C-alpha positions as CSV (number, residue, x, y, z in Angstrom):
1,M,-74.5,117.0,84.9
2,S,-70.9,116.7,86.0
3,E,-71.7,118.7,89.2
4,Q,-74.6,116.4,90.0
5,H,-72.4,113.4,89.5
6,N,-69.8,114.8,91.9
7,N,-72.4,115.6,94.5
8,K,-73.6,112.0,94.3
9,E,-70.1,110.7,94.7
10,Y,-69.6,112.9,97.8
11,D,-72.9,111.7,99.3
12,D,-71.9,108.1,98.7
13,E,-68.5,108.7,100.4
14,L,-70.3,110.3,103.4
15,S,-72.6,107.3,103.6
16,Y,-69.6,104.9,103.5
17,R,-67.8,106.8,106.3
18,Y,-70.7,107.6,108.6
19,G,-73.5,105.2,107.6
20,K,-76.9,106.1,106.2
21,P,-78.2,109.5,107.4
22,D,-80.9,109.6,110.1
23,K,-83.9,110.7,108.1
24,R,-85.8,111.8,111.2
25,E,-83.0,114.2,112.2
26,Q,-82.6,115.4,108.6
27,D,-86.3,116.1,108.3
28,F,-86.4,118.0,111.6
29,L,-83.6,120.3,110.6
30,Q,-85.2,121.0,107.2
31,G,-87.7,123.5,108.2
32,P,-91.3,123.1,109.5
33,Q,-92.6,119.6,109.8
34,P,-96.1,118.3,110.7
35,R,-96.7,119.2,114.3
36,L,-97.0,115.7,115.5
37,R,-93.7,114.7,113.8
38,D,-91.9,117.6,115.5
39,L,-93.5,116.6,118.9
40,N,-92.4,113.0,118.5
41,F,-88.9,114.1,117.6
42,S,-88.7,116.4,120.6
43,I,-89.9,113.6,122.9
44,S,-87.1,111.4,121.5
45,V,-84.5,114.1,122.3
46,F,-85.9,114.5,125.8
47,R,-85.7,110.8,126.4
48,E,-82.0,110.8,125.3
49,F,-81.3,113.6,127.8
50,I,-82.9,111.8,130.7
51,R,-81.1,108.6,129.8
52,A,-77.8,110.5,129.8
53,F,-78.5,112.2,133.1
54,R,-79.1,108.8,134.7
55,V,-75.9,107.3,133.3
56,L,-73.6,110.2,133.9
57,H,-74.9,111.7,137.2
58,F,-72.2,110.0,139.3
59,V,-69.1,110.3,137.2
60,G,-67.5,113.0,139.3
61,P,-65.6,116.0,138.2
62,C,-64.4,115.5,134.6
63,V,-62.0,116.9,132.1
64,T,-63.2,116.5,128.5
65,V,-60.6,115.8,126.0
66,Y,-61.5,116.5,122.3
67,G,-59.6,115.5,119.2
68,S,-59.5,113.5,116.0
69,A,-60.9,109.9,115.8
70,R,-58.4,109.2,113.0
71,F,-55.0,109.1,114.7
72,K,-53.4,105.7,115.2
73,E,-51.3,104.7,118.2
74,D,-48.0,105.5,116.5
75,N,-49.1,109.1,115.8
76,P,-47.2,111.7,118.0
77,Y,-50.5,113.3,118.9
78,Y,-51.9,110.0,120.1
79,K,-48.9,109.5,122.3
80,L,-49.1,113.1,123.6
81,T,-52.8,112.6,124.4
82,R,-52.1,109.3,126.2
83,K,-49.6,111.1,128.5
84,M,-52.1,113.9,129.1
85,G,-54.9,111.4,130.0
86,A,-52.6,109.8,132.6
87,E,-51.7,113.2,134.2
88,L,-55.3,114.4,134.3
89,S,-56.2,111.2,136.2
90,K,-53.4,111.8,138.6
91,L,-54.8,115.2,139.2
92,G,-58.0,113.5,140.4
93,F,-60.3,114.0,137.3
94,T,-62.4,111.5,135.5
95,V,-61.3,111.6,131.9
96,M,-64.3,112.2,129.6
97,T,-64.1,111.8,125.8
98,G,-66.3,111.2,122.8
99,G,-65.7,107.5,123.4
100,G,-64.3,106.6,120.0
101,P,-60.9,105.8,118.6
102,G,-57.9,108.1,118.0
103,V,-57.4,110.9,120.5
104,M,-60.5,109.7,122.4
105,E,-59.0,106.3,122.8
106,A,-55.5,107.7,123.7
107,A,-56.9,109.9,126.5
108,A,-58.9,107.0,128.0
109,R,-56.0,104.6,127.6
110,G,-53.7,107.0,129.4
111,A,-56.1,107.3,132.3
112,K,-56.3,103.5,132.6
113,D,-52.5,103.3,132.6
114,V,-52.6,104.9,136.0
115,N,-55.9,103.2,137.1
116,G,-57.9,106.4,136.5
117,K,-61.6,106.7,135.7
118,T,-62.9,107.1,132.2
119,V,-66.3,107.9,130.6
120,G,-67.2,108.0,127.0
121,C,-70.1,109.7,125.1
122,N,-70.1,107.9,121.8
123,I,-72.0,109.1,118.8
124,V,-73.6,106.4,116.6
125,L,-71.6,106.6,113.3
126,P,-71.6,103.0,112.0
127,H,-68.5,103.2,109.8
128,E,-66.2,105.3,111.9
129,Q,-66.9,105.4,115.6
130,K,-67.2,102.5,118.0
131,P,-66.6,102.7,121.7
132,N,-62.9,102.1,122.6
133,P,-62.0,99.4,125.1
134,Y,-60.6,101.8,127.8
135,L,-64.0,103.1,129.1
136,D,-65.4,102.4,132.5
137,I,-68.8,104.0,131.6
138,W,-70.1,104.8,128.2
139,M,-73.3,105.4,126.3
140,N,-74.3,105.8,122.7
141,F,-75.9,109.0,121.6
142,R,-78.1,109.3,118.6
143,Y,-78.1,113.1,118.5
144,F,-74.9,115.2,118.2
145,F,-76.3,118.2,120.1
146,V,-77.4,116.1,123.1
147,R,-73.9,114.5,123.2
148,K,-72.2,117.9,123.1
149,V,-74.3,119.1,126.1
150,M,-73.2,116.1,128.1
151,L,-69.5,116.6,127.2
152,T,-69.8,120.1,128.6
153,K,-72.2,119.6,131.5
154,Y,-70.0,117.3,133.6
155,S,-66.5,118.9,133.0
156,F,-64.5,121.5,134.8
157,A,-61.9,121.8,132.1
158,F,-61.5,121.1,128.4
159,V,-58.4,119.9,126.5
160,I,-58.4,120.4,122.7
161,M,-56.0,118.1,120.9
162,P,-55.5,118.2,117.1
163,G,-58.6,117.3,115.2
164,G,-61.0,118.1,112.4
165,F,-64.3,119.9,111.9
166,G,-65.9,118.3,115.0
167,T,-63.0,119.3,117.2
168,L,-63.1,122.9,116.0
169,D,-66.8,123.0,116.6
170,E,-66.3,121.8,120.1
171,L,-63.5,124.2,120.8
172,F,-65.4,127.3,119.7
173,E,-68.6,126.2,121.4
174,C,-66.7,125.9,124.7
175,L,-65.1,129.3,124.2
176,T,-68.4,130.9,123.2
177,L,-70.2,129.5,126.2
178,I,-67.5,130.9,128.5
179,Q,-67.3,134.2,126.7
180,T,-71.0,134.7,127.0
181,A,-71.1,133.5,130.6
182,K,-73.4,130.6,129.8
183,I,-71.0,128.4,131.7
184,K,-68.4,129.4,134.3
185,R,-64.9,130.3,133.3
186,F,-63.5,126.8,133.1
187,P,-60.0,126.4,131.7
188,V,-59.6,125.5,128.0
189,V,-56.2,124.1,126.8
190,I,-55.3,124.0,123.1
191,M,-52.5,121.5,122.6
192,G,-50.6,121.2,119.3
193,T,-49.0,124.5,118.6
194,N,-47.7,123.5,115.2
195,F,-51.0,122.0,114.2
196,Y,-53.0,125.0,115.4
197,K,-50.6,127.8,114.4
198,N,-52.8,129.1,111.6
199,L,-55.9,129.0,113.8
200,Y,-54.0,130.9,116.5
201,A,-53.0,133.5,113.8
202,H,-56.6,133.8,112.8
203,I,-57.6,134.5,116.4
204,E,-55.0,137.3,116.4
205,T,-56.7,138.5,113.2
206,M,-60.1,138.5,114.8
207,I,-58.7,140.6,117.7
208,Q,-57.2,143.1,115.2
209,E,-60.4,143.3,113.2
210,G,-62.4,143.8,116.4
211,T,-64.7,140.7,116.1
212,I,-63.5,139.5,119.5
213,S,-61.9,141.4,122.4
214,P,-58.1,141.2,123.2
215,E,-59.0,139.7,126.6
216,D,-60.8,136.8,124.9
217,K,-57.4,135.4,124.2
218,E,-57.1,134.8,127.9
219,L,-59.9,132.3,127.8
220,F,-57.5,129.6,126.7
221,L,-54.0,128.3,127.1
222,Y,-52.1,127.5,123.9
223,T,-49.2,125.1,124.6
224,D,-47.5,121.7,123.9
225,D,-46.2,121.5,127.5
226,I,-48.2,118.9,129.6
227,Q,-47.0,120.4,132.9
228,E,-47.9,123.9,131.9
229,A,-51.4,122.6,130.9
230,L,-51.8,120.8,134.3
231,D,-50.7,123.8,136.3
232,F,-53.3,125.9,134.3
233,I,-56.0,123.4,135.0
234,N,-55.0,122.9,138.6
235,E,-55.1,126.7,139.2
236,N,-58.3,127.5,137.3
237,A,-60.3,124.4,138.0
238,V,-59.1,122.4,141.0
239,K,-58.3,125.3,143.3
240,K,-60.9,127.8,141.8
241,F,-63.8,125.4,142.2
242,N,-62.5,123.6,145.3
243,L,-62.7,120.3,143.6
244,N,-60.6,118.5,146.3
245,K,-63.7,118.7,148.4
246,F,-66.1,117.8,145.6
247,K,-69.0,115.8,147.0
248,R,-70.3,113.1,144.7
249,P,-74.1,112.8,144.6
250,K,-75.6,110.0,146.6
251,R,-77.6,107.3,144.8
252,K,-81.3,107.1,145.5
253,K,-82.8,103.6,145.6
254,W,-86.3,104.9,144.9
255,L,-85.0,106.2,141.6
256,G,-83.6,102.8,140.7
257,E,-80.0,104.1,140.9
């Protein structure tokens, strides 16, 4: 009885933080559903993909900055991210984030400090995440997995600032996609060496235990130094993919662009 009570309290806390769960998505991820229901859900996902393609097609080469939505502007990691956002803009990138507060706001704010371009892919979480005011382009996503694809699709580098479960999910998805050659070898920068020291130690453990290869540690840079991060991104993204000559797609009137 006590365990059931605790579970209810936890569910109530989640509802307070993130709003009521999307029952359609919960049902879809809960095993086989009636065929028509699965079809309708798939159509809804497809429509969100198409809408995202139309909104984000012209954003240019991006760097996606990941991190916690919970840091306030007096937090050292917020300040570090703001500086990073500014420097990424100076390097010629559009700064892409999840569109919300905390680290996402700091990166976009830093970009706007130097008149850079920003784009946000905001997830609809009524009690925690609203689009921040430093975005040139933004759109709301209903589905986490569609949003994650968009944050990867348009970026030539990824910067991982301190964060929670979502940030770790995004970090390891990026590394897995690169490791398995599902995407090209774009640079990944993990910033916050004190915050991530136990994670870094665990990566060393995975190498020792043979669950990843020693060379997999070369897939990312682990640092607190903004200039070192910029040099790494410049060498492994700007120069490697010739981004100085990146040609933005042309709008087509017949598509209503």
